[in-house]
N, C-alpha and C positions, 0 to 999 in steps of 0.2 A: 081425311088423307094423313092431316097430323096425330092421329089416334096410331094411324099406322106405321108411320114412322118412329111413333114413342116405342111403338110395343116392340119393333123389330132393334130398338139401340137398347133396349134393355134385357131381351134375349140375347142380342151377341154377345154382352161381357157375361151374361151370366152363368149361361151353358159351353164357356169357353172353355172349362177344364175339369167340369164334372159330366159331361157327353160326348160322346167319340163326335168330333168335327164337331160340336154345338156350335163353333164360331159361325159354320157357314149357314147355320138357317138366316138368322138375320139380315146376313151379309147378301145371300141368295134373293130373299125376297126383296130388301133395298134396289138392286139391282134391275129386278124384275118390275118394279114398282114406277121405276124413274122412266121407263117407256111411255108413262103419263104424260111426260114434259113435250113427248112431241107434237100430242093436240092439245092438251092444256095451254101449254105456252105463257108460266106464269112469268109477273116482271121479276127477272132474279136479281139486277142491278148488279151487276158485276163491276168491280173495283181494282184495282191497280194491285192489290195484294191479294185478290181472288185468283186473279189470271198469272202471279207468281206461282201461288202454290199448283196451281194446275200444271204449269207448264213446266215446274221440275217433277211432277208426276207422269207425263207424257214424254220427259226426256227421257227418263228413267227407262222407260217402258221401249221408246222409240230406237235409244243406243244400242239397249240389251239385244231387243231383237235382230235389227238390223244384223249386228255383231254374230249371233247366232246364224243367223241366214250365210252370212258370207262365212261360217267355218262347217255352214253342214253338220250343226250339234242335230242329237235325237230329238225329235218332236216334243218330246212332253218337259224337255228344257224351256218350252217358252210358255207353258203356265205358268212361273214364278211372276216376271217379267208385266206378264198380261194384265195381273191382280192390281199395279198400276193403273192400268189403264181403264179397267174397267168399275175403278170406284170414282172418275171423274164424271159418270153421269149421279151415279149416289151422291156424292158430295154435290150436285146440281141440285139433284133433289129437296136434299135437307137444309140447303139453302132456301129454297123456295117451300118447304114445309118443315122447318126447323122441331126437332123432337124437342118435349119435355124435358127440363134441368135432372127434374128427379127421376127420369127413365135412365138418362145416362148413369147419373152417382149412384142411382138405386143397384141398377147392371153390374157397373164396377164391384162393388162392395158386395151384395150378391153370387158374384162371380169365382172372388176368391177365398169366400167361406164355405162355401161348395166345394172348390176344387182343393182348399185345405180338408176338409171332413174326407171325400175321397183317399188323400194322400193317407191321410192317419187310420185308413181301415186298410189300407192295403198293408201300411207298416207294421200293423198291430194285427188285425186277424190273418192275412195273407203273407206274413212274414217275409216282405220284399225289402231286399236293403236300401236301394234307390225308388222309394212311388214316384211315378210319373203321371197320377191322375188320369183322364180319357187320350190324355196324349200317347206317344208310342217311344218318345223318347225321355227321359229324367231332366237331362239338360233345357229340352225346350220349354217342359212343366214348370221347372223351378226359376227360369225367367222370366215366362209370362205370369207366375202365380209374383214371383216381385213385380212385376209389372202396375196389375192391380193392386197390392198392397198401397204403393207408393201413390199410384192416381187416388187410390182413397183418401192417402193421406193429403193430398192437393185439396182435396173437394171438400177438409173442413172449414175453410174459410168460407164455402158458399154455406155451410150448413150453419152456419152460425146467423146468419144473415136470414134464417129462414122462420116461420112461426111456430113450428115442433122443432127446435134450435139442439134439444138435449139428446131428441129421438135420432136426428139425422146423426149428429155426432157420435154418438152410441155407436149407430148401422155404421158409418165409414170406420169411425177407430176398430171397430172388431173387423170389418175388411181389409186395414193395415194390418193389423197384428196377424190377420190368418193369411194374409200373401207371404209375411215375412216368415210366416212357420210353413208354409208349404216350400219356399225358397230352399229353407234351411234344412227340412227331413229328405228334399233330396240327395241333398248334397251336391247343389252346381253350384260350384266354388265361381265360378264367374259374373252369376247373378250378383253375388254377395259385396260384389266392389259396389254396383248401381246405389247400392244403401248407402252409405254413407255421402256418397255424392249427392243423391238426391235428398235425402234428408235436410241438409247445409244448404242447399238453394231454397229449399220451401219454407226452411227458417229465417233464409237472411231476406227472401220477400217479406215474411209476417211481421219479420221483428221491423223495419221500417214503418209499419200500423202500431206493431205493440210497442215498439221501445228496444232497446238492445238486452233487455231481462229476458223478454223470450227467447231470443236465439241463446244464453245462456242455460236456460230452463231446459228449452231442447235438448243441447248436447248434451248437458247430464245425463236427460233422461236415455237417451241414445247410449250414452257409457254405459251405465247401471244396465239397460236391457241386454248388451252385449255383453257385459260382465256375467250376469246369470247363464244366458244363452253358452258360454262359452265351461263352465264349473257346473252345469247340469250333469248328471250321474249320464255317463254313454252319451255325451253331445257329438250330434254328425258334426257341428262346426270345429271340436279340439281335432276330432279324429281326423276327419277330412284337412283339415290343416296340416297336421301331421304327417298326414300322408303325401302332401304338395311337398314339404318342407322337405322331409328322407327323397324323391325324388330328385329335386333340383339337385340337393349336396350329391346325388350319384351322376351327373349328367353327361362327366369325364367316360361312366361306365356304358360298353357298347349293348349291356342287357338290359339298360334303363330307358330304351327304346321300346320296349313292350310294354311299359306303362304309361299310365294317360297323360304326364308331363313329358314323356319321353317322347312320346308321339306323337304331340301338336309339334313339341320343338322340330323332331324331323318332318313333318309335315312342312312348318314353314318354312323350314330351311331350303324343303324341297322347292315348296314353290318359286320365293325367291330365286332360286339357280333355274327353273325353266323360263322366267318371269321375262330376263335377260334375253331371250332367245327374239320373242318379238313384242318390243319393250310398248306399244305404238297401240296394238292390235289383240295384241294376247295369241295365245293358242288354241282357243277355243277346250271346250269340256271332252270330245273325243282327242286331241292333240294332249291337253294334261294326262287325258288315261292312259294314252298310247308311249309317250315320253317318260312315265312313273312304272311302264312295263319292261319298257327298256334299259332304265336306271336298277330296276330290282335282277335283271337278268345278268347284270355286269355287278351286284353286289355293292353297289352302291348305297339303295335304300333297302329297307326291311320290308320282310313281304304285308306285313300288316299295314304296311304305311301304303305300300301299293294299294288295296283295296278299296281306299277311302275314296270316293268320289268328289270330294271337296277339301279346303284346305286348312278346315276347323280356323278361319279367320275372315270374317267377310272382305275386309280390303286387300288378304293377299290372293283368299279366292279369286275376286275380279280381278285383280293386278296380271294372274297368271292366264285366265283366262277368257277375261277381256279386253285385257290392258290400260294404259293410262286414260284413255276417253273413258272407256267403262268405269274405271274409278272416281273419274269426277261425275262420270252423271251420278256414282251414288251417294260420293259429298254433297252433290245437289240436295240429293234426295232426302237425307241428312239435315244437312247445316242451311238449308234454304226456308224449311218451315220451321224450325229453330229461330232462325234471326226473326222471323216473322211473329210465331208465339214471344219473343226478348221481346219485341217493340211492342205488343200488344201489352205486354204487362208494366213494362215500364213509361208506356205513355198512353196508355189506353183508359177508359172509363172501369171505374172497378168493379161495376155489375159484370164486365166481362175475364176479370182477375183470374177465378178458379179456373177457367178452361182455358185462358193462356198460361197459366201454371201448369197444367193438367200436361200440356202440347210440348210443353218444354221439357217435363221431366218423362214425357214419351219419347221424342227422340232423344234424348240425354242417356234414357236406358239402354235406347237400341244403340248409339255410338258405342255405349260398354260392352254392349252383350255382344258388337262384332270383333270384338278384339279375341274372345277365346273359344267363336261357335260360329259357325255360319249359319247365321238366324233365318236370311233370305233365302236358302237354298229350300227350304221345304213350306208346305202350304200356309202353316199356321204362325210361320215367322212370316210371314211379309201379310199376310192377313191382317195381323195383330198390330202389325204398322199402320197401314194404309187407311182402314177403315176406320179406326179410332181416332186418326188424324183427320179423315174426314168430315168427323162427329163431332170433336171438338171445335173445329174452324167454323163450324156451321151452326153451334150455339155460342160460341166466341162473336160470330157478325151478328146474331140474332141480339146479342145483349148488346152490342154496339150503339144497334140502331134503334132499341128500344128507348138507349140511356141520351 
């Protein structure tokens, strides 16, 4: 069983961006394998922090499902919150049979490299303006690519402690650069915000061990890479930033509602307007779409804004559809695991620090991603949050028990 969980954990990340729904393979096998807990009944030794993580996952699922039932939303809406429920038996399986750390870190790096290679092929050979890997959307590809890159960077601390430290460090560093490259080439500006935040978190943590000089060197290296990326010929960063500045400058122009940023502001304004109708429980997905149809008919919003099924912001989307109670459940899904990983990073055993740091990076990325897109309304969005959360938590707890 230990070998099976290790293979599944590797495949989960390794195939996530280069094979269509590749993340589902490892996740489904882990879920099916968790049924063995019913008859094998291994001793899990769950502690308070384990129950808190499980509670955050269950609360998110139950609140959202209950809200969807209350509003009579379409059946397909239930798929996303149910992922938070299905990951609970997977978490228990991984706590009982923890995968090898090598499987997790190599999967993350390989996933970032394979995804970037596919995106480069799409950009150069298929003339795709915004590559999207094996996903259906360049935004979500770019975000997940950045996530894998930052997780690879977080794993360098683990790599330095291995017997083949140089080889592991090279692999994870390549994964970091590939993940950032994939995000840049996708043109997904929202994910770029996560880069300096995550690098700063990782640098501050490592500075505690290696001294403040490490922090200065890291920040200087990031500044140099940013300058190179900006001044490269045909730089996607420079081009997308210029477009963003132009669109923001034209916010008072009614025609700007057809641009990327203009549409986002229009969707955010509409979500805030509609959320005031039922602030506690929201108006549901069906109510949200019906209300937008009426606003469009009155000429208060554009036709393009009317047809979007989400608000392109996790927090506003939940607020208008699920109300303040749903928003609290979402904050619980983000912030409670973040607090648990942060506590382990500050006070836990050193052997568990890389996994705790990876958990902090994971939660931080999703908090930032949610500002400019609705990450949790798509399969890849919710799965790439809850399953890596469970995997890193199991590895962290195993490292803590071993120490």
